[in-house]
C-alpha positions in Angstrom: 0.0 0.1 0.1 3.2 2.4 1.0 4.4 1.8 -2.7 1.4 2.5 -4.6 0.8 5.8 -2.7 4.3 6.8 -2.6 4.2 5.5 -6.7 0.9 7.9 -7.1 2.0 11.1 -5.1 5.2 11.3 -6.7 3.6 11.1 -10.4 1.0 13.9 -9.5 3.8 16.1 -7.9 6.3 15.2 -10.7 3.5 16.5 -13.4 2.7 20.1 -11.3 6.4 20.7 -11.4 6.5 19.9 -15.0 3.9 22.4 -15.5 6.1 25.1 -13.2 8.9 24.2 -14.8 7.4 24.7 -18.4 6.1 28.2 -17.2 8.9 29.1 -15.7 10.7 28.2 -19.2 8.1 30.4 -21.1 8.7 33.4 -18.4 12.1 33.1 -19.4 12.3 33.4 -22.8 10.2 36.9 -22.4 12.2 38.3 -19.7 15.8 38.1 -18.4 14.9 38.4 -14.5 15.2 34.5 -14.2 18.0 33.4 -12.4 19.9 30.3 -11.3 22.3 31.8 -8.3 23.6 30.1 -5.2 23.7 33.1 -2.5 25.1 36.1 -4.2 27.0 34.4 -7.5 24.5 34.3 -10.3 25.1 31.1 -12.3 22.6 31.5 -15.2 20.1 33.9 -16.0 17.2 34.2 -19.0 16.5 31.4 -21.4 19.8 29.2 -19.7 18.2 29.5 -16.1 14.9 28.7 -17.9 16.5 25.6 -19.5 18.2 24.8 -16.2 14.7 25.3 -13.9 13.1 23.0 -15.8 14.2 19.8 -14.8 15.0 21.2 -11.6 11.8 21.7 -10.8 10.8 18.1 -11.3 13.5 17.0 -9.2 12.5 19.0 -6.4 8.6 19.1 -6.7 9.3 14.9 -7.1 10.9 15.2 -3.5 8.4 17.1 -1.8 5.9 14.3 -3.0 7.6 11.9 -2.0 8.1 13.5 1.9 4.2 14.4 1.6 3.7 10.6 0.6 5.4 9.1 3.7 4.4 11.6 5.9 1.1 13.1 4.9 -0.7 11.1 2.5 0.1 7.7 3.6 -1.1 8.2 7.6 -4.1 9.8 6.5 -4.5 6.5 3.8 -4.1 4.0 6.3 -6.4 5.5 8.7 -9.4 5.6 6.8 -8.4 2.3 5.6 -9.1 1.0 9.6 -11.9 3.3 10.1 -14.2 1.9 6.9 -12.7 -1.8 7.5 -14.5 -1.9 10.8 -17.8 0.0 9.7 -18.1 -3.1 7.0 
């Protein structure tokens, strides 16, 4: 059950990350204000930052989906299944 929940949650969060990354790429095409930086050092700006941001947003969203699957969605589904199995 946990493996199924993780798989579904990571997939859904990855889709949202992909949508966000595509939006970031489109925004970077029209403006030069999209940057990739670490502290004060700017690594890339403009379209390069959009291209870097596309896979990065998918990876970040997938990791957040994995954490949410374990700590949020699995306990909710587990408690729901326990409650619904007692009724029937």
